[in-house]
C-alpha positions as CSV (number, residue, x, y, z in Angstrom):
1,M,79.1,90.5,-46.0
2,L,76.1,88.3,-47.0
3,F,72.5,89.2,-47.5
4,A,69.4,87.0,-47.4
5,I,67.2,86.8,-50.4
6,P,64.0,84.7,-50.9
7,L,64.3,82.0,-53.5
8,E,61.7,80.0,-55.4
9,L,62.0,76.3,-55.0
10,A,63.2,75.8,-58.6
11,E,66.1,78.4,-58.0
12,A,67.2,76.7,-54.7
13,N,66.9,73.2,-56.4
14,A,69.2,74.4,-59.2
15,L,71.9,75.2,-56.6
16,V,71.3,71.8,-54.9
17,A,71.7,70.1,-58.3
18,D,75.0,71.9,-58.8
19,W,76.5,71.9,-55.3
20,H,75.1,69.2,-53.0
21,R,77.4,66.3,-52.3
22,H,74.8,63.6,-51.5
23,H,71.2,64.7,-52.1
24,P,69.0,65.4,-55.1
25,E,66.7,68.3,-55.5
26,D,63.9,68.6,-52.9
27,Q,60.2,68.1,-54.0
28,G,58.6,70.8,-51.9
29,H,59.2,73.5,-49.4
30,K,57.6,76.0,-47.0
31,F,60.3,78.6,-48.1
32,S,63.8,78.9,-49.4
33,I,66.5,81.4,-48.7
34,G,69.6,82.4,-50.7
35,A,72.8,84.0,-49.5
36,I,74.1,86.8,-51.8
37,D,77.1,89.1,-51.5
38,A,77.1,92.9,-52.1
39,A,77.6,92.4,-55.8
40,G,74.5,90.2,-56.0
41,V,76.4,86.9,-56.5
42,I,74.6,83.9,-55.0
43,H,76.7,81.8,-52.7
44,G,74.2,79.3,-51.2
45,A,70.7,78.3,-50.4
46,A,68.6,76.7,-47.7
47,I,65.4,74.8,-48.4
48,V,63.0,74.7,-45.4
49,G,60.1,72.3,-45.5
50,R,57.8,70.4,-43.2
51,T,59.4,67.9,-40.9
52,R,59.8,64.4,-42.2
53,A,59.7,62.9,-38.7
54,R,56.3,61.8,-37.7
55,G,56.7,62.6,-34.1
56,F,56.7,66.4,-34.6
57,A,53.7,68.6,-35.1
58,V,53.6,70.0,-38.6
59,R,52.2,73.3,-37.4
60,D,55.0,73.7,-34.9
61,V,58.2,72.4,-36.6
62,V,60.0,73.0,-39.8
63,E,63.1,71.4,-41.1
64,V,66.1,72.5,-43.2
65,T,65.9,69.8,-45.8
66,R,68.7,71.0,-48.0
67,L,71.6,73.5,-47.5
68,V,74.2,74.1,-50.1
69,T,77.0,76.7,-50.6
70,D,79.8,77.3,-53.0
71,G,82.3,77.2,-50.0
72,T,82.0,80.9,-49.2
73,K,83.2,81.5,-45.6
74,N,80.3,81.6,-43.1
75,A,77.6,81.0,-45.7
76,C,76.4,77.9,-44.0
77,S,75.9,79.5,-40.6
78,F,74.4,82.6,-42.2
79,L,71.8,80.4,-44.0
80,Y,71.0,78.4,-40.8
81,A,70.6,81.6,-38.8
82,S,68.5,83.2,-41.6
83,A,66.2,80.1,-41.8
84,A,65.7,80.2,-38.1
85,R,64.7,83.9,-38.1
86,A,62.3,83.4,-41.0
87,A,60.7,80.4,-39.3
88,K,60.3,82.3,-36.0
89,A,58.7,85.2,-37.8
90,Q,56.2,82.8,-39.3
91,G,55.3,81.5,-35.8
92,Y,57.0,78.1,-35.8
93,K,58.1,76.9,-32.4
94,R,61.1,74.9,-33.6
95,I,63.5,74.4,-36.6
96,Q,65.6,71.3,-37.0
97,T,67.9,69.5,-39.5
98,Y,69.8,66.3,-39.8
99,I,73.4,66.1,-40.8
100,L,75.7,63.1,-41.5
101,D,77.7,61.8,-38.6
102,E,80.9,62.7,-40.3
103,E,79.9,66.4,-40.5
104,S,81.1,68.5,-37.6
105,G,78.1,70.8,-37.0
106,A,80.3,73.8,-36.7
107,S,78.0,76.0,-38.8
108,L,75.0,74.9,-36.8
109,R,76.8,75.7,-33.5
110,A,77.8,79.1,-34.9
111,A,74.2,79.8,-35.7
112,G,73.0,78.9,-32.2
113,W,71.6,75.5,-32.9
114,E,72.0,72.6,-30.4
115,Y,72.9,69.0,-31.0
116,E,70.2,66.7,-29.8
117,G,71.7,63.4,-30.5
118,R,72.3,60.6,-33.0
119,V,69.5,59.2,-35.1
120,V,69.8,55.7,-36.5
121,G,69.8,55.6,-40.3
122,R,67.2,53.6,-42.0
123,E,65.4,53.2,-45.3
124,W,61.9,54.4,-46.0
125,K,59.3,51.8,-47.0
126,H,56.0,52.2,-48.8
127,S,52.9,51.7,-46.7
128,D,52.6,48.2,-48.1
129,G,56.1,47.4,-46.7
130,K,57.8,47.4,-50.1
131,P,61.2,49.2,-50.1
132,R,61.5,52.6,-51.8
133,A,64.3,53.7,-54.0
134,N,66.6,55.8,-51.8
135,A,68.5,58.7,-53.4
136,H,70.0,59.8,-50.1
137,P,72.4,58.4,-47.5
138,T,70.7,56.0,-45.1
139,T,73.6,56.1,-42.6
140,D,73.3,57.5,-39.0
141,K,72.8,61.2,-38.7
142,G,72.9,63.8,-36.0
143,R,69.8,65.9,-35.2
144,W,70.3,69.6,-34.6
145,A,67.6,72.0,-33.6
146,K,66.8,75.5,-32.4
147,E,63.8,76.4,-30.2
148,L,62.3,79.5,-31.6
149,T,59.3,80.7,-29.6
150,E,56.7,79.7,-27.0
151,R,53.2,80.3,-28.1
152,P,49.8,78.7,-27.2
153,A,48.4,76.0,-29.3
154,L,45.6,76.7,-31.7
155,S,42.3,76.2,-29.7
156,A,40.2,75.1,-32.7
157,P,40.9,74.0,-36.2
158,V,40.8,77.0,-38.6
159,V,38.7,75.2,-41.2
160,K,35.9,74.5,-38.8
161,A,35.9,78.0,-37.4
162,A,35.7,79.5,-40.9
163,V,32.8,77.1,-41.9
164,A,30.9,78.0,-38.7
165,D,31.2,81.7,-39.5
166,G,30.4,81.3,-43.2
167,F,32.9,82.2,-45.9
168,L,35.0,85.2,-45.3
169,D,33.9,88.3,-47.2
170,W,37.1,89.8,-48.6
171,D,35.2,92.8,-50.0
172,G,34.5,94.1,-46.5
């Protein structure tokens, strides 16, 4: 049996450095989750951050940017399901990830995610058009996602509302 445990980004990145086949550590996250057994031994981690795709609203969508395990049975699907539950509890509408075309997606299917289709691989460029150094595969990938919750959109920006009311008085 596996249990979810919150991880700091540095902890999750240490596992990525040890176990990930084709990605380096991630630079940021919204949250990270580990999978431990009853003895407290860690068997995997998921790093969840903002979506990299420009077409998705940052407030509504998060993305599993890294997922690693030591090969423990069901650890991948456990982490995908745990990440989706955590994102839903935080009010996100959707969680998604991208996997290489040669990966089957069995763990994602087991966690209740749906295949949305193939995304053509490409390299990122700087805003001035110069190519960036790519430390990740630029091949085609499959996008998988899970819709989490329906909620209304925020009616006004939070910052403007706080400024209009003055600074919040935390002392009551």
